C-alpha positions in Angstrom: 110.5 112.7 55.6 112.5 112.3 58.3 112.9 115.3 60.7 116.5 116.1 61.9 117.2 116.0 65.6 118.4 119.3 67.1 121.7 117.1 68.3 122.6 117.1 64.8 121.7 120.4 63.9 123.6 121.8 66.8 126.9 119.9 65.6 126.5 120.1 62.2 126.0 124.2 63.2 129.2 124.0 65.3 131.4 122.1 63.2 130.9 124.9 60.3 131.6 126.8 63.0 134.7 125.5 63.8 136.0 123.7 61.0 139.1 122.9 61.8 138.0 120.4 64.6 138.5 117.0 63.6 135.1 114.6 63.8 133.2 111.9 61.7 130.2 109.8 61.7 128.8 113.7 63.7 125.3 112.0 62.2 125.6 107.9 64.4 127.3 109.8 67.3 123.7 112.5 67.4 121.3 109.2 67.5 122.9 107.9 70.6 122.6 111.4 72.3 119.0 111.2 70.9 118.9 107.7 72.1 119.6 108.9 76.1 117.5 111.7 76.3 115.0 111.7 78.7 111.5 113.9 79.2 111.3 117.3 79.0 115.1 116.9 78.6 116.8 119.5 76.1 120.4 119.6 74.2 121.6 123.2 74.9 125.2 123.2 73.7 127.4 120.5 71.6 130.6 120.6 71.0 132.9 117.0 69.4 136.8 115.8 69.7 139.0 113.8 69.3 139.5 111.1 72.5 143.0 110.6 72.5 146.4 110.8 74.2 147.8 111.5 70.9 146.3 114.8 69.0 147.6 112.8 65.8 145.2 109.8 66.4 141.9 110.6 65.3 139.6 107.5 64.5 137.6 109.0 68.2 135.4 111.2 67.7 133.2 111.9 70.9 130.2 114.0 70.8 129.4 116.0 74.2 126.3 117.6 74.6 124.7 120.3 77.7 121.5 119.5 78.0 119.2 120.8 80.9 120.0 118.3 83.8 123.3 117.0 82.4 126.4 116.9 79.8 127.0 113.7 77.9 128.7 112.1 76.0 128.5 109.4 72.9 131.1 108.1 70.0 128.6 105.5 67.9 131.8 102.3 67.1 132.0 101.8 63.9 130.3 98.4 63.4 128.2 98.4 66.4 127.5 99.1 69.9 129.0 102.2 71.4 130.4 104.6 74.4 128.4 106.6 76.7 128.5 108.7 79.5 126.5 110.5 81.7 128.3 113.7 83.9 125.7 115.1 86.2 126.5 118.2 87.9 127.6 116.9 91.2 129.8 114.8 89.4 131.7 118.0 88.1 135.2 118.6 89.7 136.3 121.3 86.7 137.8 121.6 83.0 141.1 122.5 81.7 141.9 124.2 78.4 144.6 123.1 76.5 145.8 125.7 73.4 147.7 123.7 70.9 149.6 125.1 68.2 147.8 123.5 65.6 145.3 122.0 67.6 143.3 122.8 71.3 142.4 119.7 74.1 139.0 120.0 76.6 139.9 117.9 79.7 136.3 117.2 81.7 137.2 116.2 85.5 134.5 114.6 87.1 134.3 112.4 90.3 134.9 109.3 88.0 137.1 110.0 85.8 139.5 112.1 83.1 138.1 112.4 79.0 140.3 114.3 77.1 139.4 115.4 73.5 142.0 116.8 71.2 141.7 117.4 67.6 139.3 120.5 68.2 139.6 124.2 66.5 141.3 126.4 68.9 138.8 129.6 68.3 136.3 127.4 69.8 137.8 127.2 73.1 136.8 130.2 74.5 133.0 129.0 74.1 133.2 125.8 74.8 134.7 126.8 78.3 132.3 129.9 79.0 129.2 126.9 77.7 130.9 124.2 80.2 131.8 126.8 82.9 128.0 128.6 83.1 126.7 125.7 82.6 128.1 123.5 85.8 128.7 127.0 87.6 124.6 127.8 87.6 123.5 123.9 87.9 125.3 123.6 90.8 124.5 126.3 92.8 120.7 124.9 92.5 121.9 121.0 93.5 123.3 122.6 96.1 119.8 124.6 97.3 117.3 121.3 97.1 119.7 119.5 98.7 121.0 122.2 101.4 124.7 122.2 101.0 
């Protein structure tokens, strides 16, 4: 029997806790994350959303994972291939929370781009903001101490 990854377990846990979040093909997206985990890197938190401009366009599920080393964003394409983004704490700028009538949005701003994730259960927004912000603040401090800034 094949062992279920921690990434998939945390993703299922998030989806059960916040059922209004629209997400498809979670197991396939988790496989992309698991492929890119480095030795010794541990998954800490997982959430998901749709990477779209409109809340009514819900075909591009992205999985967002906080690990002990970075923030990872992945989506497995329908037929072949995948998209993967890794954001180290030094590349992270800020996080914006947008609470809508039906769904919420999270905007992750990095030095190179902004990633907008929509169709998230509004009840999940405070938890996501707390987990990501606390992690990034802690890691940025550690990064500054290591680099002598």
